[in-house]
C-alpha angles and dihedrals in degrees: 000000000000091000091050091053089050091053091048091051091048092051092047091054096046095048092050093045094048101039107009088240124136124221118198123199128206136169123283126212085241111083095220098045141066135203119241127198119200113178102314098334125098126204137183106238132212119187121208129174092219139356115218137174087259099053102031094093093048091047092049091050091050091049093052091048089052091047092053093047096047094034089226135118118262129258115185115200117192137169088221132008123169112240094238092054091044089055092050090050092052089051086054092054097260118136116209145183128189132206092262090058099255107144146161109196119169125171126142106308093348113103121167120168123170121168139170100043111142112250121207108218115224114257115257114258124205109264119213111262087247089073098041124088100286093041093050090055092048095046088049089061091049094049095044089057117008090198087071088078089081095053118109119263089251092053091048090049091055093042096050094034093230131124118285092234091054091056092059093047094047095046090053090050090052089051090051090048089052095243092116126044115203119205129177094271107023150007124245128200109235137188090021098173091056092044090051091051094048091046093052091051093046093045093052096041101039115018106027095061088054091052094054113116109169147322114242143171133221113253089211106058090204089069090073089066095035098043092124090064090064109100103214093170094061088053094050132346087223097052109094141162116255134173120019095354093053089045090053091053092045102043106017085218104107138053110216120244092172127040122216122190125184113201147162090213131092119263089243092057093045091046093051094048098042096034096245129153128201112266124165089208095041123133094223113087122193118205131180112251107236101181139050111269115247098185138035120254099003139055120243120294088246092060092043088053091051092049092051092048089049092060093057090206115143096232090051092048089053091051090046088055090054090053091046091052094047120021094023098038089119090066096054 
C-alpha cells in the first residue's frame, strides 16, 4: 500500500509540473481502487508497479470490472508501462499516466497527452523458483489436474519434464507461499485463483518467449478462413492449435484473427506441410510444445486461457472468461 501511495504522489507531482493540472484522489468503494478527479472528470483508478506482457490481460480485465462497478471511465496509473502496451490500452479506451508523467487521458472535453518523458524501468527482482521456467512447468501440471498434487516427486518430475531435485525445491516453495497445504497424509492445492493468476503472468513473461519459434503467413490466403480444415494431428501428434484457434474450437464463440500453433516439429517442416512462409509480421505464430498433449487438435484449456490473456485484446479476454467459468471452474 505504501508503494501505491508513493506512485500516486509521484504522478500528482509530474502532472502538475508538466501541465499545471491538479489530480485529486479519494477512496473508492472497491478496496483495491481509488477515484481520481482531473478538472471536472472522474475516473476509477488502478495502481500497478509495472505493466508487462504477462500481466496486461489480467490488469485490463481488473480495470474493466472496476469501471463497471463504479460506472466510471478507467485511469491506469503505473510506475512503468512500455509504450507499445500503453498504446494498446489507449486503443481499448483506457487512459493512463506513468511515473515519468507520460499520459494519454481522454474523457469528454478533457484531453491530456504527454509523450517522450524518460521512464526508469523497475529493477528486476529475484522471482521464487516456483515462477521461473521449471516451476512454471510444474505448476502447469498441478493446475491442469489438481489431483497431480498427490503424485510422487518422481512422477511429477516425469510429468513436468523437469529435474527431480527441482520438484522438491519448488513444492516446498509453494508450501511456504501458502499455495500447498501439507497434512499428515496428503497435500492440497490452496489459493487456486491467486496461483492461476501468478502462473499466467509468469508463463507469459518468462516461459512463453522461450517457446517462440517463428512468425509465419499462409501462402494460400484462403487458409486463414479455412484454418479449421487443416488436420494438424495427422501431421504430428504433438502439433496442436493454441490461442484463438483452440478457443474457437473449444467455445465456438470467437473467430480467429491470429493463429497459434504449438509443435514439436521444426518451422521448416511445419511450413512445408501447412504451406506457410516466414513473415515477421505474420499472423501465424509457432511455439514449442512443452508438455505432453492431453487432447487431439488443441492444447489444454489452461494453456488456451493463458494465450488469450497474453493478447490483452477485449474479445479474447471475454473468451478467456468463458473458459474460466466452464473448463477451469475448478480453479476459481
